[in-house]
C-alpha positions in Angstrom: 0.9 2.9 -19.9 -1.8 1.1 -21.2 -2.6 1.3 -25.3 -6.5 3.0 -23.6 -3.2 5.5 -22.1 -4.1 5.4 -18.7 -2.8 3.0 -15.5 -3.6 -0.2 -13.7 -6.2 1.2 -10.7 -4.4 -0.7 -8.1 -1.6 1.4 -8.8 -3.6 4.5 -7.5 -4.8 2.6 -4.5 -0.9 2.6 -2.9 0.1 6.4 -1.0 3.4 7.2 -0.6 3.6 8.0 3.6 6.1 11.0 4.1 6.1 11.9 8.7 6.9 14.7 10.3 8.0 16.6 13.2 7.5 19.9 13.2 9.0 20.7 9.7 11.8 17.5 10.5 11.3 14.9 7.7 11.4 12.1 10.5 11.1 8.5 7.8 9.3 6.9 4.4 6.6 4.8 5.0 3.4 3.0 2.4 -0.3 3.5 2.7 -3.3 2.7 1.2 -6.8 3.8 0.1 -10.4 2.2 1.8 -13.9 3.4 1.3 -16.3 2.6 3.8 -20.0 3.8 2.0 -19.3 6.9 2.6 -16.5 7.0 4.0 -12.3 7.6 3.0 -9.6 6.4 4.5 -6.1 6.4 4.6 -4.4 3.1 5.9 -0.5 2.4 7.5 0.4 0.6 9.8 0.5 1.8 13.4 4.5 2.1 13.4 4.6 4.7 10.8 2.0 7.2 13.0 3.4 6.1 17.0 6.4 3.7 17.8 6.9 4.2 21.4 9.8 1.6 21.2 12.0 3.5 19.0 10.7 7.2 20.4 8.8 7.3 16.1 6.8 10.2 17.4 6.0 12.4 13.9 2.6 15.5 14.0 2.0 15.4 11.0 2.6 13.5 7.5 2.2 13.8 4.0 0.2 11.7 1.1 2.0 13.0 -2.3 -1.4 12.3 -5.1 -2.1 11.9 -8.5 -4.6 15.0 -9.5 -5.1 13.7 -13.4 -4.3 9.6 -14.3 -3.9 10.8 -18.0 -0.6 12.9 -17.1 0.9 11.1 -14.3 3.6 13.1 -14.0 0.7 16.0 -11.9 0.7 15.6 -8.5 0.6 17.6 -5.0 1.3 16.8 -1.2 -1.7 16.6 1.2 -1.0 17.4 4.4 -2.5 15.7 7.8 -2.0 17.1 11.3 -1.7 13.7 13.7 -3.5 15.3 16.8 -6.1 18.1 17.4 -6.4 19.6 20.4 -4.0 17.7 21.9 -6.0 14.1 20.5 -4.6 11.0 17.8 -6.8 11.5 14.9 -6.2 8.2 14.4 -8.2 4.7 15.1 -6.0 1.7 15.7 -7.0 -1.7 17.4 -5.9 -4.0 19.5 -7.3 -8.0 20.3 -6.7 -10.0 23.0 -3.1 -10.4 22.5 -1.9 -7.2 22.2 -2.1 -3.8 20.2 -2.4 -4.5 16.3 -0.3 -2.6 13.8 -2.8 -1.3 12.3 -3.8 2.5 12.4 -6.0 4.3 9.7 -7.1 7.8 9.3 -10.4 9.4 8.3 -10.1 11.6 5.3 -11.8 15.6 4.8 -12.5 14.1 1.2 -13.7 18.7 0.6 -10.3 19.3 1.8 -8.6 16.8 -1.2 -7.2 18.8 -3.8 -10.0 18.6 -7.1 -10.2 15.7 -9.4 -7.6 14.0 -7.0 -7.1 10.5 -8.6 -6.7 7.6 -6.7 -8.5 4.3 -5.7 -9.5 2.6 -3.0 -10.1 -1.0 -1.9 -14.0 -1.5 -0.3 -14.7 -4.0 1.8 -16.6 -5.6 -1.4 -12.4 -7.3 -1.5 -11.8 -8.6 1.3 -11.8 -12.6 1.1 -14.8 -13.6 2.9 -14.1 -16.9 3.7 -10.6 -17.1 4.8 -10.1 -21.1 3.8 -10.0 -20.7 0.8 -6.1 -18.7 0.4 -4.0 -21.9 -0.1 -0.1 -21.9 0.8 1.9 -20.5 -2.0 -0.9 -18.4 -3.1 1.1 -15.6 -5.0 0.5 -12.1 -3.6 1.6 -8.7 -5.2 3.0 -6.3 -1.8 2.4 -2.4 -3.4 4.3 0.2 -2.0 7.3 2.5 -1.1 10.5 0.1 -0.3 13.6 2.8 1.4 11.0 5.3 -0.6 12.2 3.8 -3.6 9.4 4.7 -7.3 8.6 6.1 -10.2 10.0 8.9 -9.7 8.8 10.9 -12.7 5.7 9.8 -12.8 5.4 9.3 -9.1 3.8 4.9 -9.2 4.6 2.6 -5.8 6.5 -0.9 -7.1 5.0 -3.5 -5.6 6.7 -7.3 -5.3 6.0 -10.7 -5.7 5.2 -12.1 -2.4 3.1 -16.0 -1.1 1.2 -17.0 1.5 3.6 -18.7 4.2 1.5 -19.4 7.3 -1.6 -21.5 7.7 -4.2 -18.3 6.0 -6.8 -17.8 8.6 -4.5 -19.1 10.7 -3.8 -16.5 14.0 0.4 -17.0 13.9 1.4 -17.7 17.2 -1.4 -16.4 18.2 -1.4 -13.2 16.7 -3.7 -10.9 14.3 -1.4 -11.1 12.0 -0.5 -14.7 8.7 3.0 -15.2 7.1 4.8 -14.3 3.8 7.6 -14.4 2.0 9.1 -11.8 0.3 11.8 -10.0 -0.1 10.6 -6.2 1.5 12.8 -3.0 2.4 12.2 0.0 6.0 9.4 2.0 3.8 6.9 -1.6 2.7 4.9 -0.5 6.5 1.4 -0.2 5.0 1.5 -1.6 2.5 -1.5 -3.7 0.8 -1.0 -7.1 0.3 -3.1 -8.2 -2.7 -4.2 -11.5 -4.1 -5.4 -11.1 -7.7 -9.2 -12.6 -7.8 -10.2 -14.6 -10.6 -13.7 -15.7 -8.7 -15.7 -13.5 -10.7 -16.5 -11.8 -7.6 -15.8 -8.1 -8.1 -18.1 -8.0 -10.6 -16.8 -5.1 -13.1 -14.9 -3.4 -9.9 -12.3 -1.2 -11.4 -9.8 -3.0 -9.3 -9.7 -6.8 -9.9 -8.1 -7.7 -6.7 -8.3 -9.0 -2.9 -7.1 -7.1 0.1 -6.1 -10.2 2.3 -3.2 -7.6 4.4 -1.4 -4.9 5.1 3.0 -5.8 5.8 3.5 -4.2 8.8 6.9 -5.8 9.2 10.0 -8.6 8.9 10.0 -10.9 10.9 13.8 -12.6 11.8 14.8 -14.6 14.9 16.4 -13.3 18.0 19.4 -16.1 17.9 19.9 -16.7 14.4 23.9 -16.1 14.0 24.2 -12.7 12.0 27.8 -14.5 10.5 26.4 -18.0 9.3 22.8 -17.4 8.7 21.0 -15.3 6.9 17.7 -13.3 7.5 14.2 -15.3 6.5 13.0 -13.6 4.1 9.2 -14.2 5.8 6.9 -10.5 6.7 3.8 -9.8 9.5 0.7 -8.8 7.0 -1.9 -8.3 9.8 -5.5 -9.3 8.3 -6.9 -6.9 6.1 -10.2 -7.6 7.8 -9.5 -6.0 10.8 -10.4 -2.5 8.4 -14.3 -3.6 9.4 -14.0 -3.0 12.9 -11.4 0.6 12.6 -14.1 2.1 10.2 -17.3 0.6 12.1 -18.7 4.5 12.9 
C-alpha cells in the first residue's frame, strides 16, 4: 500500500482466472480487463477456455474481484458460464498462419458486484508505432504463476522480462513476439507491459503500454533434457489483436 492508502492501479487490471467443468476445478490462469468505448472485456489466452490437444474443455470460469480499493482483503467471486445455448461466448481470432491464442469475453457490467474495484486497459494503451520498441526493452508480466499471489490482498505478482525478438516482426511468421522471462503455468493470459515514459497517456491512471498477451513458454523439440536448460523464452501475442476482437 502506498502512503495514500491505495494500490498501484496496474495491479487491479489483472484477475485470477479459475476454470471449472461442472463443480470440478480444472485449472488456474491469468487474465486482464480491456475497455473499448462502453464495453468491458476479460482477456485471456484462448487455450485457457478451450484446448483440444489436451482435452481441456471447461464450461465455466470464476474471477476474483476486489470490492474496495482501500481494503484489498475484501473480494468477491464472479462466475461466468462459457456457453450459451451450446455456443461459446468468447471471441477468438485467426490469421493466415492459423489460430491466435487470445480470447475475449464481454462482461455484463450490470451483473458485476457493486463498487467493483477494477481497472482496465483501453485502445490508448496499445503501442501505435511498433518500430519504436527496441530489442531488450524492459517489460513486466503481471499474473498468477502457478496460482501464486498475495492471498491476503488478492493481488497478482510481476515478473521482469524483456523483448527478446524483433518487435513488430512476426516471429517465425506467427502473430507473436518473444520475451525473456521466468514464467510458469498459470501465467497464460497475463498482460505484457512496458512502462510509458513518453507522456502519451496523460493523466491515465494506468501509465503502462500494453504490448502483448503472454501465451506459453517457447522451447526446442530437440533439446537434450539432461544437458540443456530450457530456453527461458516465451510467446506473447501482439496486443493489437484486441482491436479486431472487440470490433462490434
